N, C-alpha and C positions, 0 to 999 in steps of 0.2 A: 844544225842536227847533230850533231851531238847530242843533246840534253831530247832534243823530239824522240831521236832512237829509245833514248835509256826511257824515254814516259811513256813509250808505246809499245816496251815488254811490262814496264809496272803495272801502269793501268788497265781497268779491263775496257771491252768494249764500252759497255753503260758507261763511265768515267770519262768517256774518249771526246765528253764535250768540255768536261777541264783544262785539259791542255791544250786546247784552240784557244780558247779563252785568255792563254797567258802570250803565246805565241804571235795570235793570229790579232791581238789587242779586240778581240770580239768575238761575242756568244756563237759558236755555230750550232747547233741540235744535228749533226746529220749521222741516218744512221750506220753505225758503223757496222755492221754487220750486213749491210748490204754494198755498203764504198767504204773499203777502208784502202784509206792513204795512205802510201807508199811512205815507210823512215827515213828514205833518203829526199824525197821533194816535201818540199815546207808547205805549211797552210797557207790556203788563199786569201791574199789579203785582206783587212777587214773593211767596208764597203758601206754597208746599210748602218752595220754599231757606229762605225767613229762620226 
């Protein structure tokens, strides 16, 4: 969660689909501008990608 919070502050909203790929093991094209995931909450588990 510490790394996730760091990436949250480092990466921009448009590049937020990248950390989802590393942490969740799947690609989540989620509009961060509309839905911004909380740094404390882990990303959703990969289902349709893995």
